[in-house]
matplotlib code that plots the C-alpha trace (Angstrom):
import matplotlib.pyplot as plt

x = [0.0, 1.5, 1.6, -0.9, -3.3, -2.8, -3.5, -6.6, -7.7, -7.2, -8.6, -11.7, -10.9, -12.3, -10.6, -13.6, -12.9, -14.5, -15.7, -12.5, -13.3, -11.0, -11.4, -11.6, -10.6, -11.9, -9.5, -8.7, -5.3, -3.3, 0.2, 3.3, 5.6, 2.9, -0.1, 1.5, 5.0, 7.3, 6.3, 2.6, 1.6, -0.5, 1.7, -0.7, -1.2, -4.5, -4.5, -3.8, -1.4, -0.1, 2.1, 2.7, 5.5, 8.3, 11.0, 11.8, 15.3, 18.0, 21.7, 21.3, 19.1, 21.7, 22.7, 26.2, 27.5, 26.9, 30.1, 30.3, 28.2, 28.3, 27.9, 24.8, 22.3, 21.9, 18.2, 17.5, 14.4, 15.9, 14.4, 10.8, 8.6, 5.7, 2.3, 0.5, 1.0, -1.6, -1.9, -4.4, -6.5, -7.0, -6.8, -10.5, -10.1, -7.8, -9.5, -10.0, -6.3, -5.0, -4.4, -6.0, -2.5, -1.6, -4.9, -4.1, -0.6, -2.0, -4.5, -2.0, 0.6, -1.6, 1.0, 4.1, 3.2, 2.5, 2.6, 4.3, 2.9, 5.2, 4.7, 4.5, 7.6, 7.2, 10.9, 10.8, 13.1, 15.0, 17.6, 16.5, 17.3, 14.7, 12.1, 12.9, 12.5, 9.2, 7.8, 8.8, 7.2, 3.9, 3.7, 4.8, 4.8, 2.3, 1.1, 1.4, 0.0, -3.0, -0.8, 1.8, 4.6, 5.4, 7.2, 8.4, 9.3, 12.7, 14.6, 11.6, 8.2, 6.4, 3.0, 3.0, -0.6, -1.9, -5.2, -7.0, -8.5, -11.8, -10.5, -10.3, -7.3, -5.6, -4.4, -1.8, -0.1, -0.1, 1.6, 4.1, 5.0, 6.2, 8.2, 9.8, 10.4, 14.0, 16.4, 19.7, 21.6, 23.8, 23.4, 25.7, 24.3, 26.2, 23.5, 21.8, 18.3, 16.7, 13.7, 12.6, 10.8, 7.9, 10.1, 12.3, 15.2, 16.9, 20.0, 21.4, 21.9, 24.4, 24.8, 26.1, 23.6, 24.2, 21.5, 22.1, 19.0, 19.4, 16.2, 18.0, 21.5, 22.7, 24.0, 20.7, 17.3, 14.0, 15.0, 18.2, 16.9, 16.4, 13.6, 15.8, 14.5, 17.4, 20.1, 20.3, 23.0, 23.1, 25.9, 25.3, 28.2, 26.8, 25.7, 27.9, 25.0, 24.0, 27.4, 28.4, 24.9, 24.3, 21.3, 21.2, 18.2, 17.6, 14.3, 12.4, 10.0, 7.7, 7.2, 5.2, 7.7, 10.6, 9.9, 12.2, 15.5, 17.0, 19.9, 21.2, 24.6, 24.3, 27.3, 26.7, 26.6, 29.0, 26.7, 24.9, 21.2, 18.4, 15.7, 12.6, 10.4, 12.1, 9.0, 5.5, 5.0, 8.3, 9.7, 13.0, 15.4, 16.9, 13.4, 12.6, 9.3, 8.1, 8.7, 7.8, 9.8, 7.3, 7.2, 10.7, 10.6, 7.1, 6.1, 8.0, 7.7, 4.7, 1.2, -0.3, -1.8, -4.2, -7.0, -6.2, -8.6, -8.1, -9.7, -9.1, -6.6, -6.6, -4.8, -3.3, -0.5, 2.6, 6.1, 8.2, 11.6, 12.6, 16.2, 16.3, 15.8, 19.3, 21.0, 24.4, 23.9, 20.9, 21.9, 20.0, 19.2, 17.5, 15.7, 14.5, 11.8, 9.3, 6.6, 7.9, 10.8, 10.9, 8.2, 10.1, 12.5, 9.7, 8.1, 4.7, 3.3, 0.1, 0.5, -1.7, -1.6, -3.1, -4.8, -4.7, -6.1, -5.3, -7.6, -6.2, -7.5, -9.6, -7.2, -4.0, -2.2, -0.7, -0.6, -2.2, -5.8, -5.8, -3.3, -3.9, -1.2, -1.0, 1.3, 2.9, 1.8, 5.1, 7.5, 5.2, 6.7, 4.4, 4.4, 2.2, 0.9, -2.0, -1.8, -4.9, -5.0, -7.3, -10.0, -10.1, -8.4, -5.7, -2.5, 0.6, 1.5, 4.5, 5.8, 8.4, 10.0, 10.7, 13.4, 15.1, 18.6, 19.6, 23.0, 21.2, 18.4, 15.6, 13.0, 13.6, 13.3, 15.5, 14.0, 11.4, 9.5, 7.2, 4.8, 3.0, 0.1, -0.9, 2.6, 3.5, 6.9, 8.5, 11.3, 13.5, 15.6, 18.4, 19.8, 23.1, 23.1, 26.1, 28.0, 30.3, 29.2, 26.0, 24.2, 26.5, 25.4, 27.2, 26.5, 27.2, 29.1, 32.8, 32.1, 28.7, 29.9, 29.4, 25.7, 26.1, 25.5, 29.1, 30.4, 28.1, 30.0, 33.3, 31.6, 30.1, 32.1, 31.6]
y = [0.0, 3.4, 6.3, 8.1, 5.2, 5.0, 8.7, 8.4, 5.5, 7.5, 10.7, 11.8, 9.6, 11.2, 10.7, 10.5, 10.9, 8.7, 10.7, 11.1, 14.7, 16.4, 18.3, 16.2, 16.9, 16.0, 16.0, 14.3, 12.7, 14.6, 14.0, 13.4, 16.4, 18.8, 19.1, 16.3, 16.3, 13.5, 11.6, 11.9, 14.6, 17.5, 20.4, 23.2, 24.4, 25.1, 28.8, 29.4, 27.6, 25.0, 26.5, 25.0, 22.5, 24.1, 21.5, 21.3, 21.9, 22.1, 22.7, 26.5, 26.3, 24.8, 26.9, 28.4, 26.7, 23.3, 22.6, 18.8, 15.6, 14.1, 17.3, 17.8, 19.6, 23.3, 24.4, 26.1, 27.6, 28.8, 32.3, 30.9, 31.7, 29.7, 30.8, 29.4, 26.7, 24.0, 22.7, 20.8, 23.9, 25.0, 21.7, 21.5, 24.5, 22.5, 19.1, 18.8, 18.9, 16.8, 13.1, 10.9, 10.2, 13.8, 14.5, 11.6, 13.0, 16.4, 14.9, 12.5, 15.2, 18.4, 20.4, 19.7, 18.4, 21.2, 21.5, 24.6, 25.1, 26.8, 27.9, 25.0, 24.4, 21.7, 20.9, 17.3, 16.6, 13.7, 13.1, 13.2, 9.5, 8.7, 10.9, 9.1, 5.7, 6.7, 7.6, 4.2, 2.5, 4.4, 2.5, -1.0, -1.7, -4.3, -5.8, -9.5, -12.0, -9.8, -6.9, -8.8, -8.2, -6.1, -6.6, -4.5, -1.7, -0.3, 2.8, 4.9, 4.8, 1.9, 3.5, 7.3, 6.8, 4.3, 3.4, 0.2, -0.3, 0.6, 4.1, 3.5, 4.2, 0.9, 1.1, -1.7, 0.5, 3.5, 1.4, 0.0, 3.6, 4.1, 0.9, 1.7, 5.5, 6.8, 6.8, 6.6, 3.7, 2.7, 4.2, 4.1, 5.3, 5.4, 6.5, 5.9, 4.8, 5.0, 3.9, 6.7, 5.5, 7.1, 9.0, 10.3, 7.9, 6.2, 4.4, 4.9, 2.0, 2.7, 0.8, 1.0, 0.2, -0.3, -0.6, -1.4, -0.7, -3.1, -1.6, 1.7, 0.3, 2.0, -1.2, -3.1, -3.1, -4.7, -7.7, -8.3, -7.5, -11.2, -10.4, -8.2, -4.9, -4.2, -5.8, -4.6, -5.0, -3.7, -4.2, -3.0, -1.2, -0.3, -0.9, -3.8, -6.2, -5.8, -5.1, -7.3, -8.5, -8.3, -8.6, -9.3, -9.0, -9.8, -8.1, -9.4, -7.5, -10.5, -11.9, -14.9, -15.9, -15.7, -14.5, -12.2, -13.9, -12.9, -13.9, -12.9, -13.2, -14.3, -13.1, -15.6, -18.6, -17.1, -18.4, -17.1, -18.2, -18.0, -15.6, -16.4, -14.7, -11.3, -9.8, -8.5, -8.0, -9.5, -7.2, -5.4, -5.8, -2.4, -0.8, -2.3, -3.7, -0.3, -1.1, -4.2, -5.5, -4.0, -0.6, 0.1, 2.8, 3.4, 0.4, -2.2, -5.8, -7.9, -6.4, -9.9, -9.7, -6.8, -5.8, -2.4, 0.4, 3.9, 6.5, 9.7, 12.4, 15.4, 18.4, 17.4, 18.7, 16.5, 17.0, 18.4, 20.1, 18.8, 20.1, 21.2, 17.6, 16.6, 19.9, 19.2, 22.2, 20.4, 17.7, 14.5, 15.8, 18.8, 16.7, 13.6, 14.8, 12.8, 11.5, 12.9, 14.8, 18.4, 20.3, 23.5, 21.7, 20.3, 21.8, 21.0, 22.0, 21.6, 19.0, 16.8, 13.2, 9.9, 8.0, 4.2, 1.9, -1.7, -4.0, -7.3, -10.3, -12.7, -15.6, -13.5, -12.6, -9.3, -7.1, -4.3, -4.9, -1.8, 0.6, 3.9, 5.5, 9.2, 9.3, 12.5, 13.0, 14.7, 12.0, 8.9, 8.7, 7.6, 10.6, 9.3, 5.8, 5.3, 1.8, 0.3, -2.7, -5.7, -4.1, -1.1, 1.4, 3.7, 2.3, 3.4, 6.4, 6.4, 9.8, 10.3, 13.8, 14.3, 16.5, 16.8, 15.3, 17.8, 16.3, 13.4, 14.8, 12.9, 13.2, 10.9, 11.0, 13.1, 11.0, 8.3, 8.3, 5.5, 6.3, 3.9, 6.0, 3.5, 3.0, 6.6, 5.5, 6.2, 5.0, 7.2, 6.1, 7.8, 10.1, 11.6, 15.1, 14.3, 12.4, 13.7, 10.7, 11.5, 9.7, 9.0, 8.1, 6.5, 4.5, 1.1, -0.6, -1.3, -5.0, -6.5, -9.8, -8.0, -8.8, -12.6, -14.9, -16.2, -12.6, -11.9, -13.9, -12.1, -8.7, -9.6, -8.8, -8.6]
z = [0.0, -1.0, 1.4, -0.8, -0.6, 3.2, 3.6, 1.5, 3.6, 6.8, 5.5, 7.4, 10.3, 13.5, 16.8, 19.1, 22.7, 25.4, 28.4, 30.5, 31.7, 29.1, 25.9, 22.8, 19.2, 15.8, 12.9, 9.6, 8.9, 6.2, 4.8, 6.9, 6.9, 5.9, 8.2, 10.3, 11.7, 10.5, 13.7, 12.8, 15.3, 14.3, 13.2, 14.0, 17.6, 19.2, 18.7, 22.4, 24.7, 22.3, 19.5, 16.1, 15.8, 13.7, 13.9, 17.6, 19.1, 16.4, 16.7, 16.4, 19.5, 21.8, 24.8, 24.1, 27.3, 25.7, 23.9, 23.6, 23.8, 27.3, 29.3, 31.4, 29.2, 30.1, 30.0, 26.7, 28.2, 31.5, 31.1, 31.0, 34.0, 35.3, 34.0, 37.1, 39.7, 40.5, 44.0, 46.1, 46.7, 43.1, 41.3, 40.6, 38.2, 36.1, 36.3, 32.6, 31.8, 34.7, 34.5, 37.2, 38.5, 39.0, 40.7, 43.1, 43.8, 44.5, 47.0, 48.5, 49.2, 49.6, 51.4, 49.2, 45.7, 43.2, 39.4, 38.0, 34.5, 31.9, 28.3, 26.0, 24.0, 21.3, 21.5, 20.1, 17.2, 15.6, 12.9, 9.3, 8.7, 11.4, 9.7, 6.4, 7.9, 9.5, 6.1, 4.8, 7.9, 7.2, 3.9, 4.9, 8.7, 9.9, 13.1, 13.5, 16.0, 16.8, 17.7, 19.8, 17.2, 14.2, 10.9, 8.0, 10.3, 10.9, 12.2, 13.3, 15.0, 13.4, 12.9, 12.5, 11.2, 13.7, 12.0, 10.9, 7.5, 9.0, 9.8, 13.5, 15.8, 16.6, 20.3, 19.7, 17.1, 19.5, 22.2, 19.6, 18.7, 22.3, 22.2, 18.8, 19.4, 18.8, 21.7, 19.9, 18.4, 21.3, 24.8, 27.7, 31.0, 34.3, 36.8, 40.0, 41.1, 44.4, 46.4, 48.7, 51.8, 53.5, 56.0, 53.1, 53.7, 50.8, 49.6, 46.1, 43.8, 41.1, 37.8, 34.3, 31.6, 27.9, 25.3, 21.7, 19.6, 16.8, 15.4, 14.7, 13.7, 10.6, 9.1, 9.4, 7.8, 8.6, 6.5, 8.5, 12.1, 12.8, 15.2, 17.4, 18.9, 21.3, 23.5, 27.1, 29.7, 33.3, 35.9, 39.4, 41.1, 44.6, 47.3, 48.3, 48.8, 45.1, 43.6, 40.7, 39.9, 36.1, 33.8, 30.1, 27.9, 24.2, 23.2, 20.1, 17.8, 17.9, 21.4, 20.2, 17.5, 20.0, 23.6, 25.5, 26.4, 29.7, 31.9, 35.3, 36.9, 40.5, 42.5, 45.4, 43.1, 40.5, 37.8, 34.8, 35.1, 32.6, 33.8, 31.8, 34.4, 34.0, 32.3, 33.0, 36.8, 38.0, 40.7, 40.1, 43.0, 42.9, 43.0, 46.4, 45.0, 43.6, 39.9, 37.8, 34.9, 32.4, 34.3, 33.1, 30.4, 31.8, 29.7, 27.8, 26.6, 25.4, 25.0, 25.4, 28.9, 28.3, 26.0, 24.7, 23.9, 22.4, 24.7, 22.7, 21.9, 24.3, 25.7, 29.0, 31.4, 31.3, 32.5, 29.6, 29.1, 32.5, 32.4, 36.0, 37.3, 36.2, 36.7, 38.4, 40.7, 42.4, 44.9, 45.5, 49.0, 47.5, 44.8, 46.8, 49.1, 51.2, 48.8, 45.6, 43.8, 44.8, 42.9, 42.5, 40.0, 37.8, 34.7, 33.2, 29.9, 28.0, 25.2, 23.1, 24.2, 22.9, 25.7, 25.6, 28.3, 28.9, 30.8, 32.2, 30.3, 32.3, 31.7, 32.4, 35.6, 36.6, 39.7, 37.6, 36.7, 34.4, 33.0, 31.4, 29.2, 28.3, 25.3, 24.1, 20.4, 19.4, 20.6, 21.2, 24.7, 27.5, 29.7, 32.5, 33.4, 35.8, 37.2, 38.9, 41.2, 40.5, 42.6, 40.2, 42.6, 41.4, 43.0, 41.3, 39.1, 36.8, 35.4, 32.7, 33.1, 29.4, 27.8, 24.5, 24.4, 21.8, 21.0, 19.2, 19.0, 20.6, 23.4, 26.4, 30.2, 32.4, 35.2, 35.5, 38.8, 40.0, 42.8, 45.2, 46.4, 49.1, 50.6, 50.0, 48.6, 45.2, 43.0, 40.8, 37.8, 35.9, 38.6, 37.5, 39.0, 41.3, 38.7, 35.9, 33.8, 31.9, 29.2, 26.2, 22.7, 19.8, 16.6, 18.1, 21.0, 20.5, 21.0, 20.3, 21.9, 25.3, 24.9, 25.1, 28.1, 27.8, 28.4, 31.3, 34.0, 33.2, 33.7, 37.1, 40.2, 43.9]

ax = plt.figure().add_subplot(projection="3d")
ax.plot(x, y, z, "-o")
ax.set_aspect("equal")
plt.show()
C-alpha cells in the first residue's frame, strides 16, 4: 500500500474521545511532513497555549555553554517563568487537563506536591534519517500475532498513522510507537536509582547500563533484524550487597515468535542463570518492589496480557523540558523529598496526548488490573501511566519527566519516577546530578559480543 493510498484510507478519520473529563478533538489525517509532523503529530497548535511544531530543538538552539556531547544539558528555556501553579487547593479549576494520576498525587501530598505550569515548547526533534524511515514505515509496517509483534518496520516509530483499514485508531499501534520510538543507536548510562521511603530515607543503587538498539542500527534493515529490537546489559556497582549483579536481555520484535530472552549473573553462586520470568510484573530488586519489569521505560515488553482500547486524543498537562531535574547544581538531598521529587524543579506544559487503556484479560495474571497511558503526540513517549490494582483502585502512578537530548536529538526521560500511592513511597531512575558521567550516545558498541551470556560472567564482580 502506498503512502498516498494510506493517507486516502485514513482521510476523514475522526478521533472520538471517550468521556474522561477532558477536551476532545476532531481531525482528519493529512500527509506526513505537511499538516502532520514527520512523527505523525498535528503540526498546528490550538491557537492558544499550544504552538505549532516548527522542527523542535535544532543545533542552532543549543545553549552556548553546551560545547560537547556528554555534558549535562543546560536548560535552553531557562528564562521561562511559570504561567501558574496547580496545588491541592485550586486543582478543581484544572481538572479537565489533569491526569488521574496527577490528581491523586495532589490529593496524597496536599502540602508539598505542586505542578508549576510553563509555556508549551514543542521541543521534540529527531535526525532526518529517522524521519525518512518513519515515512517508509507508514507505507509498509504491519502488526502480527494480533498486535503482539510487528514486521516490515525499521529505524523509526512503526505506525505514524496508527489506523486500521476501518479508519479506527488501533491502540496496539499506538503502544508500539512508544516501544519503537527513537532513543539513539547505542546508549551508555552510568547513573543511580533510588527507592525513597515514607520517611524520606533512601540508599542509592548505582549501575552501568548499555542498550544497543538493533532496530536503529545504521548497518541493518528490517529484512536483517532477525527479530531483534534491542540488546540490554546492566551491571550493578553499589551498594555492596548488590554489587556485581548483572542482567542481560535480548528483546524481540515479535514476542510470540521468539519470547524475550533474559539472563542474570548471581554473585553468590557465580553463575549465569536464565531468567525467563524477567517480564510482566516480575519485581525489580533495585526498586525495592516499587517497579515491575514492564514498568521500566514506563512500559516495555509484550502487550499480550491486556485488552487495549483507544480512549481519545486530548490536551493534558505533562512533564516536559525537565532540564532542572538533572542539573548538576541540584543535589540529591534537595531533589529527593518525602513522597515525591521536589516540585520546584519540575516543569509541566500543555501538550496533546493519545490515551490508551489496557484491561487485564480474564485468563491472564498481573498485579495491575488496568493501566492507562498518556502518550505525548510529538514523541510517542508515554508521559504518565496510571496503574490500577485488581479491585479497580488507582494504586501506582508512573511519570516520565521528558526533555530533548539535543545532541542526538531525541526526546527521552530526564528521570522516570514510580509512585506507590498506598505505601507513600516512590522509586526514581536515571539520577546523574552528582556524577560527571552523563548519558552517552554512539553509533554502536565497540564489542557486540558483550551482549552474550558467555560474556556476562566475566563482567560480574563482587
